[in-house]
C-alpha positions as CSV (number, residue, x, y, z in Angstrom):
1,M,24.5,1.8,-6.4
2,P,21.1,0.1,-6.8
3,I,19.2,0.4,-10.1
4,Y,15.6,1.0,-10.8
5,R,13.5,1.1,-13.9
6,A,9.8,1.8,-13.5
7,P,7.7,-1.0,-15.0
8,V,5.8,1.4,-17.3
9,D,5.1,-1.2,-20.1
10,D,3.7,-3.7,-17.7
11,A,1.5,-1.0,-16.2
12,L,0.2,0.0,-19.6
13,F,-0.5,-3.6,-20.5
14,L,-2.6,-4.0,-17.4
15,L,-4.5,-0.8,-17.9
16,N,-5.2,-1.3,-21.6
17,D,-5.3,-5.0,-22.2
18,V,-6.3,-6.6,-18.8
19,F,-8.6,-4.0,-17.2
20,H,-9.6,-2.0,-20.3
21,L,-9.5,1.5,-18.8
22,D,-11.5,2.8,-21.8
23,H,-14.5,0.8,-20.5
24,Y,-14.8,3.3,-17.6
25,D,-15.2,6.4,-19.8
26,N,-18.7,6.9,-18.2
27,L,-17.0,7.9,-14.9
28,P,-15.9,11.5,-14.3
29,G,-12.3,12.0,-15.1
30,F,-11.8,8.9,-17.1
31,S,-12.6,10.5,-20.5
32,D,-9.6,12.8,-19.8
33,A,-7.4,9.7,-19.2
34,S,-6.8,9.0,-22.9
35,P,-4.1,6.4,-23.7
36,D,-1.7,9.2,-24.7
37,V,-2.3,11.1,-21.4
38,V,-1.9,8.0,-19.3
39,E,1.3,7.0,-21.0
40,A,2.7,10.5,-20.7
41,V,1.9,10.7,-17.0
42,L,3.5,7.3,-16.3
43,R,6.6,7.9,-18.3
44,E,7.1,11.3,-16.6
45,A,6.7,9.7,-13.2
46,A,9.1,7.0,-14.2
47,K,11.7,9.6,-15.3
48,F,11.4,11.5,-12.0
49,S,11.6,8.2,-10.0
50,E,14.7,7.0,-11.8
51,E,16.6,10.2,-12.2
52,V,15.8,12.2,-9.1
53,L,14.4,9.9,-6.4
54,T,16.6,6.8,-6.9
55,P,19.9,8.5,-6.3
56,L,18.6,10.1,-3.1
57,N,17.5,6.8,-1.6
58,R,20.9,5.9,-0.1
59,V,21.6,9.6,0.7
60,G,18.5,9.6,2.9
61,D,19.4,6.3,4.5
62,K,22.9,7.5,5.5
63,E,22.1,11.0,6.5
64,G,18.7,10.6,8.1
65,C,16.8,13.6,9.5
66,K,18.1,16.0,12.1
67,R,16.0,17.7,14.8
68,G,17.3,21.0,16.1
69,A,17.1,22.3,19.6
70,D,14.0,24.4,18.5
71,G,12.2,21.2,17.4
72,N,12.5,22.0,13.7
73,V,13.6,19.1,11.5
74,T,16.0,19.1,8.6
75,T,15.5,16.4,5.9
76,P,18.4,14.8,4.0
77,K,20.3,16.6,1.3
78,G,18.4,16.8,-1.9
79,F,15.0,16.0,-0.5
80,K,13.9,19.6,-0.4
81,E,14.8,20.1,-4.1
82,A,13.0,16.9,-5.0
83,Y,9.9,17.9,-3.2
84,A,9.9,21.2,-5.0
85,Q,9.7,19.2,-8.2
86,I,6.8,17.2,-6.8
87,V,4.9,20.5,-6.2
88,E,5.9,21.9,-9.7
89,G,4.7,18.7,-11.4
90,G,1.3,18.6,-9.6
91,W,1.9,15.0,-8.5
92,I,-0.1,15.2,-5.2
93,G,-3.4,16.1,-6.9
94,I,-3.5,13.7,-9.8
95,S,-6.8,12.2,-8.8
96,V,-8.3,15.1,-6.7
97,P,-11.3,16.9,-8.0
98,P,-10.4,20.0,-10.1
99,E,-12.5,22.3,-7.9
100,F,-9.8,21.9,-5.3
101,G,-6.9,22.2,-7.7
102,G,-6.5,18.6,-8.7
103,Q,-6.5,17.0,-12.1
104,G,-9.4,14.7,-11.5
105,L,-7.7,11.7,-13.2
106,P,-8.4,8.1,-12.1
107,A,-7.1,7.0,-8.7
108,T,-5.7,4.0,-10.5
109,L,-3.1,6.3,-12.1
110,T,-2.2,7.7,-8.7
111,E,-1.5,4.2,-7.3
112,L,0.9,3.4,-10.2
113,V,2.7,6.7,-9.6
114,N,2.9,5.9,-5.9
115,E,4.5,2.5,-6.7
116,F,7.1,4.1,-8.9
117,F,8.0,6.8,-6.3
118,C,8.1,4.3,-3.5
119,S,10.3,1.8,-5.4
120,A,12.7,4.6,-6.1
121,N,12.7,6.1,-2.6
122,M,10.4,4.7,0.1
123,A,11.5,7.2,2.8
124,F,10.8,10.2,0.5
125,S,7.4,8.9,-0.4
126,T,6.2,9.2,3.2
127,Y,6.3,13.0,2.9
128,L,3.5,12.7,0.3
129,A,1.1,11.6,3.1
130,A,-1.3,14.4,2.3
131,R,-2.7,12.0,-0.3
132,G,-4.2,10.1,2.6
133,A,-5.4,13.1,4.5
134,I,-7.1,14.7,1.5
135,P,-9.8,12.1,1.0
136,A,-10.8,12.4,4.7
137,L,-11.2,16.1,4.4
138,L,-13.1,15.8,1.1
139,A,-15.5,13.3,2.6
140,H,-16.0,14.7,6.1
141,A,-14.8,18.3,6.5
142,S,-17.0,21.4,6.3
143,D,-17.0,23.6,3.2
144,E,-15.1,26.2,5.2
145,I,-12.3,23.8,6.2
146,K,-12.1,22.4,2.6
147,R,-11.8,25.9,1.2
148,K,-9.2,26.8,3.7
149,Y,-6.9,23.8,3.6
150,L,-7.5,21.6,0.5
151,P,-6.2,23.7,-2.4
152,K,-2.7,24.2,-0.9
153,M,-2.6,20.5,0.3
154,V,-3.6,19.4,-3.1
155,G,-0.9,21.6,-4.7
156,G,1.7,20.2,-2.3
157,V,2.4,23.7,-0.8
158,W,1.2,22.3,2.5
159,T,1.7,18.6,3.5
160,G,-0.5,16.5,5.8
161,T,-0.3,13.8,8.5
162,M,-2.4,11.4,10.4
163,N,-2.1,11.4,14.2
164,L,-3.6,8.3,15.8
165,T,-1.1,6.4,17.9
166,E,-0.2,7.3,21.5
167,P,2.5,5.8,23.7
168,H,0.0,3.6,25.5
169,C,-2.4,2.7,22.6
170,G,-1.9,1.7,19.0
171,T,-4.6,-0.6,17.6
172,D,-6.9,0.0,20.6
173,L,-7.7,3.7,19.9
174,G,-10.4,3.6,22.5
175,L,-7.7,4.1,25.1
176,L,-6.4,7.3,23.7
177,R,-6.0,10.3,26.1
178,S,-5.5,13.2,23.9
179,K,-8.0,15.9,25.0
180,A,-9.9,18.6,23.1
181,V,-11.5,21.5,24.9
182,R,-14.0,23.6,23.1
183,Q,-13.4,27.4,22.9
184,T,-16.0,30.1,22.6
185,N,-15.2,30.8,18.9
186,G,-15.9,27.1,18.0
187,S,-12.3,26.0,17.8
188,Y,-10.8,23.5,20.2
189,K,-7.6,23.4,22.3
190,I,-5.9,20.0,21.6
191,S,-3.5,18.5,24.2
192,G,-1.7,15.2,24.2
193,T,1.2,13.3,22.7
194,K,1.2,11.2,19.5
195,I,4.0,8.9,18.3
196,F,5.1,7.3,15.1
197,I,3.9,10.2,13.1
198,S,5.4,10.1,9.6
199,A,6.5,13.5,8.2
200,G,5.3,15.1,11.5
201,E,7.9,17.8,11.2
202,H,10.2,18.7,8.3
203,D,11.5,21.5,6.1
204,L,9.8,20.6,2.8
205,S,6.7,22.7,3.0
206,E,5.6,26.0,4.6
207,N,2.9,24.3,6.6
208,I,1.9,20.9,7.8
209,I,-1.8,20.0,8.3
210,H,-2.2,17.4,11.1
211,L,-5.4,15.3,11.3
212,V,-5.6,14.4,15.0
213,L,-7.8,12.1,17.0
214,A,-8.7,13.4,20.4
215,R,-11.5,13.1,23.0
216,I,-13.7,16.2,23.6
217,E,-13.9,17.1,27.2
218,G,-16.8,15.2,28.7
219,A,-17.1,12.7,25.9
220,P,-17.6,9.0,26.7
221,M,-14.6,6.7,27.0
222,G,-13.9,4.2,24.3
223,I,-14.0,4.6,20.5
224,K,-17.5,6.2,20.6
225,G,-16.1,9.3,22.3
226,I,-13.3,10.0,19.7
227,S,-13.4,13.1,17.4
228,L,-11.2,14.1,14.5
229,F,-9.6,17.6,14.3
230,V,-7.6,19.5,11.8
231,V,-4.6,21.1,13.5
232,P,-2.2,23.2,11.4
233,K,1.5,23.6,12.3
234,V,1.1,27.3,11.4
235,L,-2.3,28.9,11.9
236,V,-4.1,30.0,8.8
237,K,-5.9,33.3,8.6
238,D,-9.3,33.8,7.0
239,D,-7.8,35.1,3.8
240,G,-5.6,31.9,3.5
241,S,-2.3,33.6,4.5
242,L,-0.2,32.2,7.3
243,G,-0.3,33.5,10.8
244,G,1.5,32.5,14.0
245,R,3.0,29.2,15.0
246,N,0.5,26.8,16.6
247,A,1.3,25.0,19.9
248,V,2.3,21.8,18.2
249,S,5.9,20.6,18.1
250,C,8.2,17.7,17.4
251,G,9.5,16.3,20.7
252,S,11.9,13.9,19.1
253,I,12.6,11.8,15.9
254,E,12.1,8.0,16.4
255,E,15.3,6.0,16.0
256,K,14.2,3.4,13.4
257,M,15.4,0.2,11.7
258,G,14.8,1.7,8.3
259,I,13.4,4.5,6.2
260,H,15.9,6.8,7.9
261,G,15.1,9.6,5.4
262,S,11.6,9.8,6.8
263,S,11.0,12.0,9.9
264,T,9.0,9.7,12.1
265,C,8.1,12.0,15.0
266,V,6.9,12.2,18.5
267,M,4.4,15.1,18.3
268,N,3.4,17.2,21.3
269,Y,0.1,19.1,21.3
270,D,0.2,21.7,24.1
271,G,-3.2,23.4,23.8
272,A,-2.8,23.6,20.0
273,V,-5.8,25.2,18.1
274,G,-7.8,22.8,16.1
275,W,-11.2,22.5,14.3
276,L,-13.6,19.6,14.3
277,V,-13.8,17.5,11.2
278,G,-17.1,15.8,10.7
279,E,-19.4,15.0,13.6
280,K,-18.6,15.2,17.2
281,D,-17.6,11.8,18.8
282,R,-17.6,10.2,15.3
283,G,-14.0,10.8,14.5
284,L,-13.1,7.2,13.9
285,N,-15.6,7.0,11.0
286,A,-13.8,9.9,9.4
287,M,-10.4,8.5,10.2
288,F,-11.4,5.1,8.6
289,T,-11.7,7.0,5.2
290,M,-8.1,8.0,5.6
291,M,-6.9,4.7,7.0
292,N,-8.4,2.7,4.1
293,E,-6.6,4.9,1.6
294,A,-3.4,4.6,3.7
295,R,-3.6,0.8,4.0
296,L,-3.9,0.5,0.2
297,A,-1.0,2.8,-0.1
298,V,1.1,0.8,2.3
299,G,0.2,-2.4,0.4
300,V,1.7,-0.6,-2.6
301,W,4.9,0.0,-0.6
302,G,5.3,-3.8,-0.2
303,L,4.9,-4.3,-4.0
304,A,7.3,-1.4,-4.6
305,L,10.1,-2.7,-2.5
306,S,9.6,-6.2,-3.9
307,E,9.9,-4.8,-7.4
308,V,13.1,-2.8,-6.9
309,A,14.7,-5.7,-4.9
310,Y,13.8,-8.1,-7.7
311,Q,15.3,-5.8,-10.4
312,N,18.6,-5.6,-8.6
313,A,18.7,-9.3,-7.8
314,A,18.0,-10.2,-11.5
315,A,20.7,-7.8,-12.7
316,Y,23.2,-9.3,-10.2
317,A,22.3,-12.9,-11.1
318,K,23.1,-12.2,-14.7
319,E,26.5,-10.7,-13.9
320,R,27.9,-12.7,-11.0
321,L,30.1,-15.6,-12.2
322,Q,30.3,-18.7,-9.9
323,G,30.8,-22.3,-10.9
324,R,29.1,-24.2,-13.7
325,A,25.5,-25.1,-14.3
326,V,24.7,-28.6,-13.0
327,S,23.7,-29.6,-16.6
328,G,26.9,-28.4,-18.1
329,A,28.6,-25.1,-18.9
330,K,26.2,-22.6,-20.3
331,Y,28.8,-19.9,-21.0
332,P,31.9,-21.8,-21.9
333,D,33.6,-18.6,-23.1
334,K,33.5,-17.2,-19.6
335,A,35.6,-18.2,-16.6
336,A,32.4,-19.4,-14.9
337,D,28.6,-19.3,-15.5
338,P,26.5,-16.5,-14.1
339,I,24.5,-17.7,-11.2
340,I,21.2,-17.2,-13.0
341,V,21.8,-20.6,-14.5
342,Y,21.1,-22.3,-11.2
343,P,17.6,-23.6,-10.6
344,D,17.5,-22.3,-7.0
345,V,18.4,-18.8,-8.1
346,R,15.7,-19.1,-10.8
347,R,13.2,-20.2,-8.2
348,A,13.8,-17.1,-6.2
349,L,13.7,-14.7,-9.2
350,M,10.6,-16.4,-10.6
351,S,8.9,-16.2,-7.2
352,M,9.5,-12.5,-6.9
353,R,8.5,-11.8,-10.5
354,A,5.3,-13.9,-10.3
355,F,4.3,-12.0,-7.1
356,N,5.1,-8.6,-8.4
357,E,3.1,-8.8,-11.7
358,A,0.0,-10.3,-10.0
359,A,0.3,-7.9,-7.0
360,R,0.4,-4.9,-9.4
361,A,-2.7,-6.2,-11.1
362,L,-4.5,-6.7,-7.8
363,V,-3.7,-3.1,-6.7
364,M,-5.0,-1.8,-10.1
365,W,-8.1,-3.9,-9.9
366,T,-8.9,-2.5,-6.5
367,A,-8.0,1.0,-7.4
368,L,-10.5,0.9,-10.2
369,K,-13.1,-0.3,-7.7
370,S,-12.2,2.8,-5.6
371,D,-12.8,5.0,-8.6
372,V,-16.2,3.4,-9.2
373,A,-17.1,3.7,-5.5
374,H,-16.3,7.4,-5.5
375,R,-17.3,8.4,-9.0
376,S,-20.2,6.3,-10.3
377,D,-23.7,7.7,-10.2
378,D,-25.1,4.2,-10.0
379,E,-25.8,3.3,-6.3
380,K,-25.6,-0.4,-6.9
381,E,-22.3,-0.1,-8.6
382,R,-21.0,2.1,-5.8
383,K,-22.1,-0.3,-3.2
384,S,-20.5,-3.3,-4.9
385,A,-17.3,-1.5,-5.4
386,D,-17.2,-0.3,-1.8
387,D,-17.8,-3.9,-0.7
388,H,-14.8,-5.0,-2.8
389,M,-12.6,-2.2,-1.3
390,G,-13.6,-3.2,2.3
391,L,-12.9,-6.9,1.7
392,L,-9.6,-6.6,-0.3
393,T,-8.0,-3.7,1.5
394,P,-6.7,-5.8,4.5
395,V,-5.6,-8.5,2.1
396,I,-3.6,-6.1,0.0
397,K,-2.1,-4.5,3.0
398,G,-1.2,-7.7,4.8
399,V,-0.2,-10.0,1.9
400,L,1.6,-7.5,-0.2
401,T,3.7,-6.1,2.7
402,D,4.5,-9.6,3.9
403,G,5.5,-10.6,0.4
404,G,7.4,-7.4,-0.1
405,F,9.6,-8.1,3.0
406,A,10.0,-11.8,2.1
407,N,11.1,-10.9,-1.4
408,A,13.5,-8.3,-0.3
409,V,15.2,-10.9,1.9
410,M,15.1,-13.4,-1.0
411,A,16.7,-10.8,-3.3
412,Q,19.3,-10.0,-0.7
413,Q,20.1,-13.8,-0.5
414,I,20.9,-13.9,-4.2
415,F,23.7,-11.4,-3.5
416,G,25.2,-13.7,-0.9
417,G,27.6,-11.9,1.4
418,H,27.5,-8.9,-0.8
419,G,23.8,-8.5,0.0
420,Y,24.7,-8.0,3.6
421,I,27.0,-5.1,2.7
422,A,25.5,-1.6,2.6
423,E,27.1,-0.5,-0.7
424,H,24.9,-2.8,-2.8
425,G,21.7,-1.4,-1.2
426,M,20.0,-4.7,-0.6
427,E,20.1,-4.5,3.2
428,Q,18.4,-1.1,3.0
429,F,15.6,-2.6,1.0
430,V,15.2,-5.3,3.7
431,R,15.1,-2.7,6.5
432,D,12.8,-0.4,4.6
433,A,10.4,-3.2,3.6
434,R,10.1,-4.4,7.2
435,S,8.3,-1.2,8.3
436,A,5.4,-1.7,5.8
437,Q,4.3,-4.8,7.7
438,I,3.7,-2.6,10.8
439,Y,2.4,0.6,9.3
440,E,-1.3,1.3,9.4
441,G,-2.0,-1.7,11.6
442,A,0.2,-4.7,12.0
443,N,-0.6,-7.5,9.5
444,G,-2.0,-9.7,12.2
445,I,-4.6,-7.0,12.9
446,Q,-5.4,-6.9,9.1
447,A,-6.1,-10.6,9.3
448,L,-8.3,-10.2,12.3
449,D,-10.2,-7.4,10.6
450,L,-10.7,-9.6,7.5
451,V,-12.0,-12.6,9.4
452,G,-13.7,-10.9,12.3
453,R,-15.4,-8.1,10.5
454,K,-15.2,-8.2,6.7
455,L,-16.4,-11.8,6.1
456,S,-19.7,-11.4,8.0
457,K,-20.4,-7.8,7.1
458,D,-23.8,-7.3,5.5
459,G,-24.5,-11.0,5.7
460,G,-21.3,-12.0,3.9
461,R,-22.3,-10.0,0.8
462,A,-18.7,-9.0,-0.2
463,I,-17.1,-12.4,0.1
464,M,-20.0,-14.0,-1.7
465,A,-19.6,-11.5,-4.5
466,F,-15.9,-12.4,-4.8
467,F,-16.7,-16.1,-4.9
468,N,-19.3,-15.5,-7.5
469,E,-17.1,-13.4,-9.7
470,V,-14.2,-16.0,-9.7
471,Q,-16.6,-18.9,-10.1
472,T,-18.3,-17.2,-13.1
473,Y,-15.0,-16.5,-14.7
474,L,-13.9,-20.1,-14.4
475,K,-17.2,-21.5,-15.6
476,E,-17.3,-19.2,-18.7
477,R,-13.9,-20.4,-19.8
478,A,-14.2,-24.0,-18.8
479,G,-13.8,-25.2,-22.5
480,R,-10.7,-23.3,-23.3
481,D,-7.8,-25.8,-23.6
482,D,-5.3,-22.9,-23.9
483,M,-6.3,-21.6,-20.4
484,N,-6.7,-24.9,-18.6
485,V,-3.2,-24.8,-17.1
486,Y,-4.2,-21.7,-15.3
487,L,-7.9,-22.3,-14.6
488,K,-7.7,-25.7,-13.0
489,P,-5.2,-24.7,-10.2
490,L,-7.3,-21.5,-9.5
491,G,-10.4,-23.6,-9.2
492,Q,-8.8,-25.9,-6.7
493,S,-7.5,-23.0,-4.6
494,L,-10.8,-21.2,-4.8
495,A,-12.4,-24.4,-3.3
496,H,-9.8,-24.2,-0.5
497,L,-10.8,-20.6,0.3
498,Q,-14.5,-21.5,0.3
499,E,-13.8,-24.5,2.5
500,A,-11.9,-22.3,4.9
501,S,-14.7,-19.7,5.0
502,M,-17.2,-22.4,5.8
503,W,-15.0,-23.9,8.5
504,F,-15.0,-20.5,10.2
505,M,-18.8,-20.3,10.1
506,Q,-19.0,-23.7,11.7
507,N,-16.2,-23.5,14.2
508,A,-15.5,-19.9,15.1
509,I,-18.8,-18.6,16.5
510,A,-18.8,-20.9,19.5
511,K,-14.9,-20.7,19.8
512,P,-13.7,-17.3,18.7
513,D,-10.1,-18.3,19.2
514,N,-10.4,-20.6,16.2
515,A,-11.0,-17.4,14.1
516,G,-8.0,-15.7,15.7
517,A,-5.7,-18.7,15.3
518,G,-6.6,-19.1,11.6
519,S,-7.0,-15.5,10.5
520,Y,-3.4,-15.0,9.4
521,D,-3.4,-18.1,7.2
522,Y,-6.8,-17.2,5.9
523,M,-5.6,-13.7,4.8
524,H,-2.7,-15.4,2.9
525,L,-4.9,-18.1,1.5
526,F,-7.3,-15.3,0.2
527,G,-4.3,-13.4,-1.2
528,L,-3.0,-16.4,-3.1
529,V,-6.4,-16.9,-4.7
530,A,-6.7,-13.2,-5.6
531,L,-3.3,-13.3,-7.1
532,G,-4.1,-16.5,-9.0
533,Y,-7.3,-14.8,-10.4
534,M,-5.1,-11.9,-11.5
535,W,-2.8,-14.3,-13.3
536,C,-5.7,-15.9,-15.1
537,R,-6.8,-12.5,-16.4
538,I,-3.3,-11.6,-17.4
539,A,-2.8,-14.9,-19.2
540,E,-6.1,-14.5,-21.0
541,A,-5.1,-11.0,-22.2
542,V,-1.7,-12.2,-23.3
543,L,-3.3,-15.0,-25.4
544,A,-5.6,-12.5,-27.0
545,K,-2.7,-10.1,-27.8
546,L,-0.1,-12.6,-29.0
547,P,-1.4,-13.1,-32.6
548,K,-0.7,-9.4,-33.3
549,A,2.2,-9.0,-30.9
550,N,4.8,-7.9,-33.4
551,G,7.9,-7.0,-31.4
552,S,6.4,-7.8,-28.0
553,A,6.0,-11.5,-28.4
554,A,8.9,-12.5,-26.2
555,R,7.7,-10.2,-23.4
556,L,4.2,-11.6,-23.6
557,N,5.3,-15.2,-23.7
558,A,7.4,-14.6,-20.6
559,K,4.2,-13.6,-18.8
560,L,2.6,-17.0,-19.7
561,V,5.6,-18.8,-18.3
562,T,5.5,-16.7,-15.2
563,A,1.8,-17.4,-14.8
564,R,2.4,-21.1,-15.1
565,F,5.2,-20.9,-12.5
566,F,2.7,-19.2,-10.1
567,M,0.1,-21.9,-10.7
568,E,2.6,-24.8,-10.3
569,R,4.9,-23.5,-7.5
570,M,3.1,-20.8,-5.5
571,L,-0.6,-21.4,-5.6
572,P,-0.5,-24.9,-4.2
573,E,0.3,-23.3,-0.8
574,T,-3.4,-22.8,-0.4
575,A,-3.7,-26.4,0.7
576,T,-1.2,-25.9,3.5
577,R,-3.0,-22.7,4.6
578,L,-6.3,-24.6,4.7
579,A,-4.8,-27.4,6.8
580,R,-3.5,-24.9,9.4
581,I,-6.9,-23.2,9.6
582,Q,-8.7,-26.5,10.1
583,A,-6.3,-27.5,12.9
584,G,-8.1,-24.9,15.1
585,A,-6.7,-23.0,18.1
586,G,-6.1,-26.0,20.4
587,S,-2.3,-26.2,20.5
588,T,-2.0,-22.5,19.9
589,M,-3.9,-21.5,23.0
590,E,-3.4,-24.5,25.3
591,L,-0.3,-23.4,27.3
592,P,-1.0,-21.1,30.2
593,D,0.4,-17.5,30.0
594,E,3.0,-18.3,32.7
595,A,4.5,-21.0,30.5
596,F,5.9,-18.4,28.2
């Protein structure tokens, strides 16, 4: 059976020594996040992940979900009991305002808990989707809707979903056909079919609150005619008690490659009663609140699968005996050396490790920006943090899920033939990780969003702020010999990113295909620079901590070696990405459609 140990110590090092969580005490909720509280929360989340969720991961994969003739869905054995512990522990509302039953702690803490849960059991974590729906209701719903739905969603008594995709439209939501007809009491009757709805129907909670995109009768076609509605599975009375069943049902469960324990549903709305969230015909604006939260969460999925795959590959590499090291036997007392002595196995393990630690830092940095954007009373700070979120969200979603899948495959390869066999669990990690590249907008769409919208937004304010921050960081540390091995490669790769950005300005306006053809490489170039910046900040924190490291010196020195590996073996890829971008769209677009 696969193993998992939540990386609590690494998370605490990032929070305390790299990002200095205590510097944010001026923000609401942060003063309550004392070092003792943060560590207690993370260690409890780790215990739940390791002892409860990890053993259920293979159970969910083998059993899957079952839909009955009445449309009700039964989740795998053990899921219901595990979810009851989620509710009891208050895990859904860690970062939700106390007025709605949450704990008000930093969102940064929630993202770390999300990582632990997802590493342990990705399929189970999809049932916690209310964490994406809650921000949309907080930001856009009326006080009445908030009062009626949020407390029980925050408590986990009710779960939540997002309903966007339809059989004929995914990314292009302007094509959606779901219809909303206004009723005399102010409610709407919602009709239509939605697909790929995670946790659309299940037996874990007494109610499921669906957030549904639909077009109000008579509204214009396209995205400007879309509205957002809250549609409960079970109708809710004015006093908060449950009424009759709404006209929404699960038509079928999707047959999927992975995350079998997640009930991914086709949802049928047959005149279901719903209520408008936010302004009429501006549903996409409200949905973007939820989508940005969801895209960051899916990026965490990529990191989470990469982490658990790495842990199992590293353990196997230390146990599997095969041949002798090319430089001579390293374990002469054994029949053969463990495969961890081989440079190519080390290359794979170091690549995964270097990705994981920097990706975790990137998520935490961005989650802190989210906290500032939502909690600061300084408008300039909020705007700057929101710019960061908008710019980095597609990078995190695209780069971390691509990396998560690639690393799951790399970890599987270390097992050789055993990695292809189900009992070791590696092939499940590969199948599960694949879904994250598609969730919440395929990664090619994330790249187009980055290049087509985010770079030029507000006159390029966000990308210029990123360039300025990294350049300032490099300039202020230019004289530090102990940091040069990290700073110099980052400076070179930052120059590649700036050159690529300038190339788009000069070559993509007249020929938009140049932007489309280079966007995917640009997203990954950006991701490498962002990860490199994280490694510089990690290395700097390590160097500051080492003189008083006591028993943690070996662990800290390992981070410096891993940082050097990233700079020497992974960051140079930015030059290749730049070359591809500058090649333009010529050969990509030259063949006629019929040639394919």
